[in-house]
N, C-alpha and C positions, 0 to 999 in steps of 0.2 A: 566749244563747250563752255558753259558758265561754271567757273571754279570757285569754291569757297573752302574754308578749313575742313568742313565736315561733309560736303556734298559735291557731286559732279553731275550736272544735269544738262542734257542736250537742249539747245534752244528749239529743236524740232519736236521735243516731247510735249504732249498735251496732258496737263494735270488739272483735275477738276477742283471743286471747292471742298473745303473741310477734309483735305488729305493730310495725314500726319506722316512725316518722314523722320526716321531715326538718324543717328550719326553715321557718317561714312557710307552713304547711299550713292550708288552710281545708276543713273538712268540714261540709257542711250537714245539714239535718234528714233523718231517715229513711234515711240512708246505712247500708249494712251492709258491714262489712269483716270477712271471716272470718280464721281463724288464719294465722299465718306469712306475712303480707303485708309487703312492703317498699315504702315510699313515700318518694320523694326530696324535695328542697327545692322550695319555691314551687309546690306542687301545689294545684289547686282541684278539689274533688269536690262537684259540685252535688247537690241533693236527690234522694233515691231511688236513687242508684247502688248496685248490688250487686256487690261484688268477692269472688270466691271465693278459697279458700285458695291460698297459694304464688304469688300474683301479684307481679310487680315493676313498680312505677310509677316511672319515672325523673323527673328534675328538670323543672320548668316545664311540666307536663302539665295539661290541662283535661279533666275527665271529666264527661259528662252535660250538655254545653252545649245550650241551647235554640237552634233555628235562628231567624235573623232574616230576615224576608221583605222583599226589595227590592220597590219599587212596580212594577217591570217584570219581576219574576221569573215565569217560565212553568212551572217544574217543582217549585217548593217546595210548592205547594198552599196551601189555606186554613189559617189558624192553628187548631190543635187541641191537646188535651191529649195529650201523648206519654207512652208508658210509659217507665220508667226504663232506663238503660243497664245491661247485664249483662255482666260479664267472667267467663268460666269459669275453671276451675282452671289455675294456672300460666301465665296469660297474661302476656306482657311488653309494656309500652307504653314506647317510647323517648322520649328527652328532646324536649320541645317539641311533643308531639303534642296534637291536639284530637280527642276522640271524643264525638259528639253523643248526646243522648237517643235512646232506642228502638233503638239499635244492640245487636246481640247478637254477642259474640265468644266462640266456643266454646273448649274446653280447649286449652291450649298454642299458641294463636295468638301470633305474634310480630309486633309492629308497630315498624318502624324509626323513628329520629329524624325529627321534623318532618312526619310523615304527618298527613293529615286524613281522618277517617272520619265521614260525615254520618249523619243520621237514617234510620231504616228500612233499615239495612244488616245483613245476617247473614253471618258469616264462619265457615267450618267448621274443625274441629279440625286443628291442626298447620300451618295455612296461614301463609305469611310475606308480610307487607306491607312492602315496602322503604322505604328512606329517602325522604322527600319525596313519597311516593305520595299522590294525591288519589282518594278513593272518594266519589263523590257519592251523593245520596239514592236510596232504592229500588233497591238493588243486592243481589244474592245471589251469594255467593262460596262455593264448595264446600270440601271437605277437601283437604289436602296440595297446595295451589296455591302457586306462587311468583309474586309480582308485584313486579318489581324497580324500582330507583330512578327516581323522577320519572315513573312511568307515570300516565296520567290515565284513570280509569274513570268514564265519564259516567253520569248518572242513568238508571235503568230498564234497566240491563244485567244479564245473567246469565252467570256463570262457573261451570261445573260442576267436579267433582272433578279433581285432578291436572293442572290447566292451568298453563302457564308463559307469563308475559308479561314480555318483556325491557324494559330501560330505555327511557324516553321514548316508549313506545307511547301512541297517542291513540285513545280510543273517542269516537264522536260519536252524537248522537241527534236532530238537527234538520236535515232536508234542505232546509228553507226558509230557513235561516240567519237566523232571527229575524223574518221577514216574513210577513204575513197571519195572521189569526186561525185560518184553516183548519189551519195547521201543528200546532196543539195536539192535533188528532185523531190525528196520526201520530207523535208522539214515541215513540221506541223506541231503546234502546241495543242493541248487538250481543249475540248469544247465542253463547257458546263451549261446545261440547259436550265431554264428558269427554276429558281428555288433549290438548286442542288447545294448540298452541304458537305464539306470536307473536314474531317477531324484532324487534330494536331499531328504533325510529323508524318502525315501521309505523303506518298510519292505517286505521281501520275505519269505514266509513260507516254511517249509522243502520240499525238493524233487521236487519242481516245475521246469518245463521247460519253459524258456522264448525264444520264437522263433526267428529265424534270422531276424535282423533289426527291431525287436519290440521295442517299447518305453513305459516305465513306467513313468507316470507323477509324479512330486514331491509330497511327502507326502502320496502316495498311500500305501495301504496294499494289497499285492497280495496273494490271497488264492487259485487260480486255474492256470493251465497252460495257457500261453498266445500264441496265434498263431503268425506266422511270419508276419512282416510288418504291424502291427496294433498298435494303441496308446490306452492304457488303463489308467484309472484314477479313484481315489476315494477309499472309504473304505466301502466295499471291492472294489477292482479295477474292473471296467467294461469297455467294448468296448466304445471308444469315436469316433474314425475315423481311416482311414488308414494313414500310414506314407506317407507324400508327396514324389513324385518321386525324386525330387532333393535332398532329404535327404538320400536316399538309399545308402548303403555302396559302391556299384559298381560305383556310380557317384561322389565319393570323390577323390580328387587329391592324397591322400596318399594311396589309395587302390592299391595293387599290382595286376594288371590285367594279 
């Protein structure tokens, strides 16, 4: 390793032109940083991470972290060699974030401060992950989604394109609440179909499917599948009315027709 007062950079790392490095940056072996990347202070980039051009990595970020398996963990899986983290073009990673190995963040994803993104996660182009959001392992998130402050996306969830998830929403994946070995056969996070919207502080029980363009009202507890294009509300959530035509995803200016 090449050592200096402020940086520790492996000679096996590849760093492009016009790359800005803050103080106390650690870059391990086989890291690739393309041109015009900005990296803040106190950033750790673990081995193999690939950062494409025009990315912004803010202070106190950890990229390419390997997961640690607790003795009682049920969803982390067996230890294995994980592929490297990949950040697409013009991705922004906010201060204090941790992004694990084998995650793939496509072009222009924005991750707010203090968010955590686990292994085996894929996030589509232009999606916003808000401040303090937790995205657990084995999660797929589509394009142009918004996941707002402190939402919790449990392991094994699927979120399709154009979905909106408000602050403090909670996804769950274990109906047995940690009891019995049988539960391991049934682990499943929620599935949000294209354009689904979830209001603040709603809770989704395991394995549910929220239909395309469906809307879950704030504070609801969702215990059953929700059909497309309807609004549900309450505890447990029940049908309220249909989603207005002007709110459907195909009628929005950001929708790629």
